[in-house]
Each structure stands twice: as structure tokens, then as C-alpha cells.
C-alpha positions as CSV (number, residue, x, y, z in Angstrom):
1,M,135.2,27.4,56.7
2,L,131.9,29.1,55.9
3,S,132.1,32.6,54.5
4,L,130.6,35.4,56.5
5,G,127.8,35.7,53.9
6,A,127.0,31.9,54.1
7,A,127.0,32.1,57.9
8,G,124.6,35.0,57.8
9,A,122.3,33.2,55.4
10,A,122.3,30.1,57.6
11,L,121.4,32.3,60.6
12,L,118.6,34.0,58.8
13,A,117.3,30.6,57.6
14,G,117.2,29.5,61.3
15,C,115.0,32.5,62.1
16,A,112.3,31.7,59.6
17,L,109.2,29.8,60.6
18,P,108.6,26.5,58.8
19,P,105.2,25.7,57.3
20,L,102.4,25.6,59.8
21,P,102.1,22.1,61.1
22,E,98.8,20.1,61.2
23,R,96.9,21.0,64.4
24,T,94.2,19.2,66.4
25,A,90.8,20.8,66.0
26,S,88.9,21.9,69.1
27,R,86.0,24.1,69.9
28,A,84.6,25.9,72.9
29,L,82.4,23.9,75.3
30,D,79.0,23.1,73.8
31,E,76.2,25.3,75.4
32,G,74.4,22.2,76.6
33,E,77.4,20.8,78.3
34,A,78.2,24.3,79.8
35,L,74.8,24.5,81.4
36,Q,75.5,21.2,83.2
37,T,78.4,22.7,85.1
38,S,78.2,24.3,88.5
39,L,78.7,27.7,87.0
40,G,76.0,27.0,84.3
41,R,73.5,25.8,86.9
42,A,74.1,28.7,89.2
43,L,74.0,31.4,86.5
44,A,71.0,30.0,84.5
45,P,68.3,31.5,86.7
46,Q,69.8,35.0,86.6
47,V,70.4,34.8,82.8
48,S,66.9,33.7,82.2
49,R,65.5,36.7,84.1
50,H,67.5,39.1,81.8
51,P,66.8,37.8,78.2
52,G,69.2,39.3,75.7
53,R,71.3,40.9,78.3
54,S,74.6,40.0,79.9
55,G,75.8,40.6,83.5
56,T,79.0,42.5,84.1
57,H,81.0,43.2,87.3
58,L,84.0,45.6,87.3
59,L,87.3,44.3,88.7
60,S,89.4,47.4,89.5
61,D,91.2,46.2,92.6
62,P,94.4,44.2,91.7
63,L,93.9,41.7,94.5
64,D,90.3,41.1,93.4
65,A,91.4,40.7,89.8
66,F,93.9,38.1,90.7
67,A,91.5,36.2,93.0
68,A,88.8,36.2,90.3
69,R,91.1,34.4,87.9
70,M,92.3,31.9,90.5
71,L,88.8,31.2,91.6
72,L,87.4,30.7,88.0
73,A,90.3,28.3,87.3
74,H,89.5,26.5,90.5
75,Q,85.8,26.3,89.8
76,A,86.0,25.2,86.2
77,E,84.7,21.7,85.6
78,R,85.0,21.2,81.8
79,S,87.0,23.9,80.1
80,L,89.4,26.9,80.5
81,D,90.2,29.1,77.5
82,V,92.9,31.5,78.4
83,Q,94.3,34.2,76.0
84,Y,97.0,36.8,76.9
85,Y,99.5,39.2,75.5
86,I,101.9,39.0,78.4
87,W,102.4,36.2,80.9
88,R,105.2,36.6,83.4
89,G,107.0,33.8,85.2
90,D,106.9,35.8,88.5
91,H,104.8,35.2,91.7
92,T,101.3,35.7,90.3
93,G,102.1,34.2,86.9
94,T,103.5,31.1,88.4
95,M,100.6,30.7,90.8
96,L,98.1,31.0,87.9
97,L,100.0,28.6,85.7
98,H,99.9,26.0,88.5
99,E,96.2,26.6,88.9
100,L,95.8,25.7,85.2
101,V,97.7,22.5,85.9
102,R,95.5,21.6,88.9
103,A,92.4,22.2,86.7
104,A,93.8,19.8,84.1
105,E,94.4,17.2,86.8
106,R,90.7,17.4,87.7
107,G,89.8,16.6,84.1
108,V,89.4,20.2,82.8
109,R,90.5,20.8,79.2
110,V,92.8,23.8,79.2
111,R,93.7,25.8,76.1
112,L,96.3,28.5,76.6
113,L,97.0,30.9,73.8
114,L,99.8,33.4,74.4
115,D,101.4,36.1,72.3
116,D,105.0,35.0,72.0
117,G,106.3,38.5,72.4
118,G,105.3,38.3,76.1
119,T,106.5,34.8,77.1
120,G,110.1,35.7,77.9
121,G,111.8,33.1,80.2
122,L,108.9,30.6,80.1
123,D,110.0,28.3,77.3
124,R,110.7,25.4,79.6
125,E,107.4,25.7,81.5
126,L,105.2,26.2,78.4
127,A,106.9,23.3,76.6
128,A,106.2,21.0,79.6
129,L,102.6,22.2,79.8
130,A,102.0,21.6,76.1
131,Q,102.9,17.9,76.8
132,Y,100.7,17.6,79.9
133,P,97.4,15.7,79.7
134,R,94.4,17.9,78.8
135,I,96.6,21.0,78.3
136,E,97.2,22.6,74.9
137,V,99.5,25.6,74.4
138,R,99.7,27.7,71.3
139,L,101.9,30.7,70.6
140,F,100.7,33.6,68.4
141,N,103.3,34.9,65.9
142,P,106.2,33.0,67.4
143,L,109.7,34.3,67.3
144,L,112.8,32.4,66.2
145,P,115.5,31.6,67.2
146,R,114.5,30.9,70.8
147,W,118.0,31.7,72.2
148,L,117.8,35.3,70.7
149,K,114.1,36.1,70.1
150,P,114.6,39.8,69.4
151,L,116.5,38.7,66.3
152,G,113.1,37.8,64.8
153,Y,112.3,41.5,64.6
154,L,115.2,42.0,62.3
155,T,114.6,39.0,60.1
156,D,110.8,39.0,59.9
157,F,109.8,42.4,61.1
158,A,106.6,42.7,59.0
159,R,105.1,39.6,60.8
160,V,106.5,39.8,64.3
161,N,105.7,43.5,64.6
162,R,102.1,42.4,64.7
163,R,101.1,41.1,68.1
164,M,98.0,39.6,69.8
165,H,97.1,42.1,72.5
166,N,93.8,40.4,73.5
167,K,93.1,39.3,77.1
168,S,90.4,36.9,78.1
169,F,90.0,34.2,80.8
170,T,86.9,32.0,80.2
171,A,85.6,29.1,82.4
172,D,83.2,26.5,81.2
173,N,81.9,28.9,78.5
174,Q,79.9,30.5,81.4
175,A,82.0,33.3,82.8
176,S,84.8,35.4,81.3
177,I,87.2,38.1,82.4
178,V,88.1,40.6,79.7
179,G,90.0,43.9,80.0
180,G,93.3,45.5,80.2
181,R,95.3,43.3,82.6
182,N,98.0,40.9,81.5
183,V,99.3,38.3,83.9
184,G,102.2,39.5,86.0
185,D,103.0,41.0,89.4
186,E,102.8,44.6,88.2
187,Y,99.2,44.0,87.0
188,F,98.0,42.5,90.3
189,G,99.8,44.9,92.6
190,A,102.3,42.2,93.8
191,T,105.5,44.4,93.5
192,E,107.2,47.2,95.3
193,G,107.9,48.8,92.0
194,V,105.5,50.5,89.7
195,V,102.0,49.0,89.8
196,F,99.6,49.4,86.9
197,A,96.2,51.0,87.6
198,D,94.0,48.8,85.5
199,L,90.4,47.6,84.9
200,D,88.8,44.2,83.9
201,V,85.2,43.2,83.6
202,L,83.8,39.8,84.6
203,A,80.9,38.9,82.3
204,V,78.2,36.2,82.3
205,G,75.3,35.6,80.0
206,P,75.1,35.5,76.2
207,I,78.3,37.6,75.7
208,V,80.4,34.7,77.0
209,S,79.6,32.5,74.1
210,E,80.8,35.3,71.8
211,V,84.1,35.5,73.7
212,S,84.4,31.7,73.4
213,A,83.7,31.7,69.6
214,D,86.3,34.5,69.2
215,F,88.8,32.4,71.1
216,D,88.1,29.5,68.7
217,R,88.9,31.6,65.7
218,Y,92.2,32.8,67.2
219,W,93.0,29.3,68.3
220,A,92.5,28.1,64.7
221,S,94.1,31.1,63.0
222,A,97.2,30.8,60.8
223,S,99.2,32.8,63.4
224,S,98.7,30.3,66.3
225,W,101.4,27.6,66.5
226,P,101.4,24.5,68.7
227,A,104.0,25.3,71.4
228,Q,105.7,21.9,71.0
229,D,106.5,22.7,67.3
230,V,108.3,25.9,68.3
231,L,109.8,25.4,71.8
232,P,112.8,23.1,72.8
233,A,111.9,19.6,73.9
234,A,110.0,19.4,77.2
235,D,111.7,18.4,80.5
236,P,109.4,16.0,82.4
237,S,110.6,17.5,85.7
238,T,109.4,21.0,84.9
239,V,105.8,20.6,85.9
240,P,106.6,19.1,89.4
241,A,109.1,21.9,89.8
242,L,106.5,24.5,88.8
243,A,104.1,23.0,91.5
244,A,106.8,23.2,94.1
245,R,107.7,26.8,93.2
246,A,104.0,27.8,93.3
247,G,103.6,26.2,96.7
248,A,106.7,28.0,98.1
249,L,105.5,31.3,96.7
250,A,102.1,30.9,98.3
251,Q,103.9,30.5,101.7
252,S,106.3,33.4,101.2
253,D,105.8,36.8,102.6
254,A,105.3,38.2,99.1
255,G,102.9,35.5,97.9
256,R,100.8,34.9,101.1
257,A,98.5,37.9,100.6
258,Y,97.7,36.7,97.1
259,A,97.1,33.1,98.2
260,Q,94.9,34.2,101.0
261,A,93.0,36.6,98.7
262,A,92.1,33.7,96.4
263,Q,91.1,31.6,99.4
264,R,89.1,34.2,101.3
265,A,87.6,36.3,98.5
266,P,83.8,35.9,98.5
267,F,83.7,36.4,94.7
268,M,83.0,32.8,93.7
269,T,80.6,32.1,96.6
270,D,78.7,35.2,95.8
271,L,78.6,34.4,92.0
272,L,77.4,30.9,92.6
273,N,74.8,32.0,95.1
274,Q,73.5,34.9,93.0
275,R,74.8,37.5,95.4
276,L,77.5,39.1,93.3
277,A,76.5,42.6,92.2
278,L,76.0,42.4,88.4
279,Q,74.9,45.1,86.0
280,W,72.6,43.6,83.4
281,S,72.7,45.3,80.0
282,R,73.2,44.8,76.3
283,V,76.9,44.0,75.8
284,D,78.6,43.9,72.3
285,M,81.9,42.2,71.8
286,V,84.4,44.0,69.5
287,S,87.4,42.1,68.3
288,D,89.9,42.2,65.5
289,D,90.0,39.5,62.9
290,P,93.0,37.3,63.8
291,A,94.1,37.6,60.2
292,K,95.3,41.1,61.2
293,G,98.3,39.3,62.7
294,L,99.4,38.5,59.1
295,A,98.2,41.8,57.6
296,Q,95.4,40.0,55.9
297,A,92.3,41.4,57.7
298,Q,89.7,43.3,55.8
299,R,88.7,46.7,57.0
300,S,85.3,45.4,58.1
301,G,87.2,42.9,60.4
302,L,89.0,45.6,62.3
303,L,88.0,46.4,65.9
304,V,88.4,50.2,65.4
305,D,85.6,50.2,62.8
306,Q,83.4,47.9,65.0
307,L,84.1,50.2,68.0
308,H,83.0,53.3,66.0
309,R,79.7,51.6,64.9
310,A,79.0,50.4,68.4
311,L,79.7,53.6,70.3
312,G,78.1,55.9,67.7
313,V,78.8,59.6,67.0
314,P,79.1,61.5,70.4
315,Q,76.5,64.1,70.9
316,R,77.2,65.3,74.5
317,S,80.4,63.9,76.0
318,V,83.5,61.7,75.5
319,A,85.5,60.4,78.5
320,L,88.6,58.6,77.4
321,V,91.1,56.7,79.6
322,S,94.1,55.4,77.6
323,P,97.7,54.7,78.9
324,Y,99.2,54.9,75.5
325,F,97.5,57.9,73.8
326,V,98.8,58.7,70.4
327,P,95.9,60.4,68.6
328,T,97.8,61.2,65.4
329,N,97.0,64.3,63.4
330,A,93.7,62.9,62.2
331,G,92.6,61.7,65.7
332,A,93.5,65.0,67.4
333,E,91.6,66.9,64.7
334,A,88.6,64.7,65.3
335,L,88.7,65.3,69.0
336,I,89.1,69.0,68.5
337,R,86.1,69.1,66.1
338,L,84.0,67.3,68.7
339,Q,85.0,69.8,71.4
340,L,84.3,72.8,69.1
341,R,80.8,71.6,68.3
342,G,79.9,71.4,72.0
343,V,80.9,67.8,72.9
344,K,82.7,67.7,76.2
345,V,86.0,65.8,75.7
346,L,87.9,64.5,78.8
347,I,91.2,62.6,78.4
348,L,93.3,60.8,81.0
349,T,96.7,59.3,80.0
350,N,100.1,58.8,81.6
351,A,102.4,61.6,82.5
352,Y,105.9,61.3,81.3
353,E,107.1,60.2,84.7
354,A,104.5,57.4,84.8
355,S,104.9,56.2,81.2
356,D,106.9,53.0,80.6
357,V,107.3,53.9,76.9
358,P,108.8,57.5,76.5
359,L,108.7,57.2,72.7
360,V,104.9,56.8,72.9
361,H,104.7,59.8,75.2
362,A,106.5,61.8,72.5
363,G,103.9,60.8,70.0
364,Y,101.2,62.2,72.3
365,A,103.0,65.3,73.6
366,R,103.1,67.1,70.2
367,H,99.3,67.3,70.2
368,R,98.7,68.6,73.7
369,T,98.8,72.4,72.9
370,A,96.3,72.1,70.1
371,L,93.9,70.0,72.2
372,L,94.1,72.4,75.2
373,Q,93.6,75.4,72.9
374,A,90.4,73.8,71.7
375,G,89.2,73.3,75.3
376,V,89.8,69.6,75.6
377,A,90.3,68.6,79.3
378,L,93.7,66.9,79.6
379,Y,94.9,65.0,82.6
380,E,98.1,63.0,83.1
381,M,98.4,60.2,85.7
382,Q,101.1,60.9,88.3
383,R,103.7,58.2,89.0
384,L,103.4,58.7,92.8
385,A,99.6,59.1,92.8
386,P,97.9,59.8,96.2
387,A,95.8,57.0,97.5
388,A,92.4,57.1,95.9
389,R,89.4,55.1,96.8
390,G,87.6,55.1,93.5
391,S,87.0,52.4,90.9
392,L,89.1,53.3,87.9
393,V,92.4,54.8,88.9
394,R,92.9,53.4,92.4
395,P,96.6,52.5,93.0
396,N,97.6,49.2,94.6
397,R,96.1,48.9,98.1
398,L,99.2,47.0,99.3
399,G,101.5,49.9,98.5
400,S,104.1,50.4,95.9
401,S,106.7,52.9,94.8
402,G,104.4,54.4,92.2
403,S,101.6,53.8,89.8
404,S,101.1,53.9,86.0
405,L,97.8,53.9,84.2
406,H,97.1,50.8,82.2
407,A,93.2,50.8,81.9
408,K,91.6,51.3,78.5
409,V,88.1,52.7,79.0
410,F,85.9,55.1,77.0
411,A,82.5,56.4,77.7
412,V,80.2,58.2,75.3
413,D,77.2,60.5,76.1
414,G,76.8,59.0,79.5
415,Q,75.1,56.0,77.8
416,R,77.7,53.5,76.5
417,A,81.2,52.4,77.7
418,F,84.1,50.4,76.3
419,V,86.3,48.2,78.5
420,G,89.1,46.1,76.9
421,S,92.6,46.0,75.5
422,F,92.4,48.7,72.9
423,N,94.6,51.8,73.3
424,F,93.9,55.0,71.5
425,D,97.0,54.7,69.3
426,P,98.0,53.5,65.8
427,R,99.4,50.2,67.0
428,S,96.1,49.1,68.5
429,A,94.2,50.4,65.4
430,L,96.5,49.0,62.7
431,L,99.0,46.4,63.9
432,N,98.0,44.6,67.1
433,T,94.9,42.5,67.5
434,E,92.5,43.7,70.2
435,L,89.4,42.7,72.2
436,G,86.8,44.4,74.3
437,F,83.2,45.0,75.3
438,V,80.9,47.9,74.5
439,I,78.6,47.9,77.4
440,H,75.3,49.8,76.9
441,S,75.0,50.8,80.6
442,P,74.2,54.4,81.5
443,E,75.2,53.6,85.1
444,L,78.7,52.5,84.0
445,A,79.1,55.3,81.5
446,R,78.2,57.9,84.1
447,Q,80.5,56.3,86.6
448,I,83.4,56.8,84.2
449,E,82.5,60.4,83.5
450,Q,82.1,61.1,87.2
451,T,85.6,59.7,87.8
452,F,86.9,62.8,86.0
453,D,85.2,65.0,88.6
454,T,86.3,63.0,91.6
455,E,89.2,60.5,91.4
456,V,91.2,61.9,88.4
457,P,92.0,65.3,90.0
458,R,93.3,63.4,93.1
459,S,95.6,61.1,91.0
460,A,96.6,63.1,88.0
461,Y,98.1,66.4,86.8
462,T,95.6,68.8,85.4
463,L,97.0,70.4,82.3
464,R,96.4,74.1,81.3
465,L,97.9,76.8,79.1
466,S,99.6,79.8,80.6
467,E,98.9,83.3,79.2
468,S,101.9,82.9,77.0
469,G,100.6,79.6,75.6
470,Q,103.0,77.3,77.5
471,I,101.7,74.1,79.1
472,E,101.5,74.0,82.9
473,W,100.9,71.0,85.1
474,L,98.8,71.4,88.3
475,S,99.6,68.6,90.6
476,A,97.1,66.6,92.7
477,A,98.9,67.5,95.9
478,E,97.3,69.6,98.7
479,P,97.9,72.4,98.2
480,P,98.3,72.0,94.4
481,V,101.8,72.6,93.0
482,L,102.2,74.3,89.6
483,Q,105.0,73.0,87.4
484,R,106.1,74.6,84.1
485,D,108.4,71.8,83.0
486,E,107.4,68.2,82.2
487,P,107.0,66.5,85.6
488,G,109.8,63.9,86.2
489,S,111.9,65.1,83.3
490,T,115.4,66.5,83.0
491,W,116.6,69.2,80.5
492,W,118.1,66.3,78.5
493,S,114.9,64.2,78.4
494,R,112.9,67.3,77.4
495,I,115.3,67.8,74.5
496,M,115.0,64.2,73.5
497,L,111.2,64.3,73.7
498,G,111.1,67.3,71.5
499,L,113.3,65.6,68.9
500,L,111.3,62.3,69.1
501,S,108.1,64.2,68.6
502,L,109.4,65.4,65.2
503,L,109.9,61.8,63.9
504,P,107.1,60.5,61.5
505,I,106.7,57.3,63.3
506,D,103.1,57.5,64.6
507,G,102.2,54.3,62.7
508,L,104.7,52.3,64.8
509,L,103.6,53.6,68.2
């Protein structure tokens, strides 16, 4: 009989990744080939009229965001490059997976790169897709053993604590969707539970080639493993079963609205016929070196440094929307210095009641008083936000039990804006890989700033200090309701938040 120590050693050995296997090399669709697709031919006249600029279109409505992905997958003729942090096996996730299969059946090459931390329950489907003609699946920083993936955090924490948080969906190297949304019902408003208020941007023009090149380097990185070398053997019946399930979901009460949205949305017709409203401007892509996934990236390869260079030093205003806002002492001091030298600082994050990670909220809460004392404007998204008709914080139009902020947006000086996956927290800065666009559009930047004057007060608590220096929350209700305790908290949760805020764990949040 094995001793306890020997059994433990055998278990740990089973959790270690073997050497990286040999992988097939592939690259994004060649520009000449891309221009021969329907998307390429339709977009070429617009792109040629705006040399050096890219066209962008915001996707704030969850149904529109889902339909845009479905329609891009349906329109693709040569290639689909798809990269996500989380992919759920729920209604919308299943329907999108099936659309990738349908694209492959038309002859489209599909490359699907997923962070393995967000693929729970999909091993059978992903293993089957990886064996399907014209589909390749790779997993970023995979976890072992598959039957108890969380064990990987105990046996190989330094590696598996680093995740790929990037999100992109690119068709024929001609159109790409980048932003904050993962793939799952809560991101597309298809749930009666909490729905994430989020933001993506559709991009066309020269920036798309940069996204494709960035996908290539992640695809070829030392952290991206062929799914068939990690997952259990594929079951040939899985793909037909996936198609049957997707068809049933499309006919169900829950899925019908989403199937119809993809069928009826004018998005693709407008894009192909040059009717889709696009803002043409200089767009810079910022992206972490995928070597960050193995703690091997150089400082110059980090998105946070690229973002600082692209946005510049604020002179007039900073408007920041971040669901997970952990500024750390250094970040809070930098924001305070900006405010004290006359730069207007506006911040929207989640209230405790709307946060899905209370520990992260504790990392933010300890800085609130100092920020308010300096004059920084702080707002916290309510869980049960009133219906707003704006473009950045609009809750699900189909209705849900509550909303939680998930968009990651910054605007500087009413001139430049960031939209992407980067949160204002140490995890995004130091651990996870991230991706986004810096859009040099005064129109978009001013729209984000104006959101704080119009939509935010209707969807969020306004924070202020009482005469005694205690934080007060002014609700978005009519008439406003003043609260002196953390909204949605109990006396016990407030004690726990206070204790958690004392822990020196900002670097893990």
C-alpha cells in the first residue's frame, strides 16, 4: 500500500503540466485574401476614405452585443479568431459555439483561444471541437487535474494565478469586437439574475490587423496549449448533441429573443451596405505581452505602461469606469494629486451590493474617505439600478433582478478614451493579460464624461462625507434616499469588510 506521502507525491505529479507539445503553426488571414471576402469588399471604400483611421461602433446593449457576434460568425468566409477569458456552456454560450461549428462547416478556419480558468463544464464540447475539421482550440494556462481543476491553484499557484483576461472576436481579419464582455448569459442579458452592464466596441480598418497580429502571438505563446493535449478524449457524438441543444435553445422561451435578435438585427446589413454609424479616428491597440502569463514579460511589454503613454498626462479631466477598482495606495495618491492640481476626477465602480467579489470591494473601500476628502467624485453602481436609456450603464432591456457594472472605460481631457478588458486594479496591471483600444475621439471621450452628468446619477449612489467625516450614500431614487451604512450590507458584513481592508493583499486583487 502506498504511504500517504507517496500518494500525495503521485497526486501532485498528476497536476503538473508535461512539456509543451509541438503545435501546428498558423497566422491571421493574409490582407490580400481578407480583402477578397464580402466584409473586405464592403468595407474597403469606407476605409480608403479615412486613411490611417479606424471605424468604431459602440455595443452597449446586451442583445446587440450578442447579435453582433452571431452575425460576424455567420458572415465570415475565411477565418474566425476568437479569444475569451470566460465562455459559459449556457444559452448564449452554446448558441455561439454552434455558430462557430456552422462556420467551420462552410469552410471557415476557426481558432478558439480560451483562458482555462473560465471553461468550467465545457471539457467534452471543447475536446470535440478540437477534433472537428477546420477548428483548432487552445487553452491558456491550463489547469490539471481536470476532475478537480481548483487543485491546480494549490500545486502550481504562481502560474495558474496568471490568467488571460483578453476578449476579442475577429472575422476575416476585417472586423473585430473588443471590450469587456465575456461569453455567457449574464453578459448578454439572458438571465433573470444579475446582468452585467458592459461595453464592447466593433472596429474596422487598420486596427483590425493589429488585433489579428496580437491574436497570433497569443496563439503561439508558451502558455497556449492544444486542447486535445489537455482534455479527455473526444466523444464523436458531442458536436451533434451541441447542435441539437443549440437548436432547442433557439426555440425555447429563454432563447427565442436571442435567436430572433441575431436574425433581425440590421447590424450586418448596415455594415455591409455602409449604413452602420461608425466613428472614424486614430485607434491604438494596447495589449500585454503574453509572456506575462508566465511572469516573463518585460516592463515595456505591459499594457499599463502602454496605456499611460497612449492616454498621456491628464490636464483637465479623468472619467473612469471600472467594476473592480482597487487603486492601491500609489494609485489613490496619484488620483488625489490630479484632483488637487485642478484635474476633475470622476469614478464609477460597483457598490458593495452590486459587487460579485466582496474582497475586491474591501480593497477599494479603504481609499474612499481620502479620495472624497480631496474632492474626487465617487459613484457606486446600485444592484437594482433604475432603467436608464444611456449608452454606458444601461441595464438589461429584457429585465432582470439586478445589474452589476462590468464595463472598463476611461476618458481623458475630453479627447481620448479607452475601451477594453483592463480593470483599475493590481490584478490587471501585474498578473492577468489584458487588451483594449485607446480611441482618439473627442466625441466618444465627451460622451463618457457626459455620462457622469446624466446616466450615472440615475443608476448609482453618489458618495459624500458628512460633517463628521463619515461616508454617506445618496441613492438614485426619486426622491433620493440618504444612507449612512454600506448599502446592501449587514452589521456582520461591515465588520468583515473592515477586517478584510486591513489585509496587505492588494497585489492579489
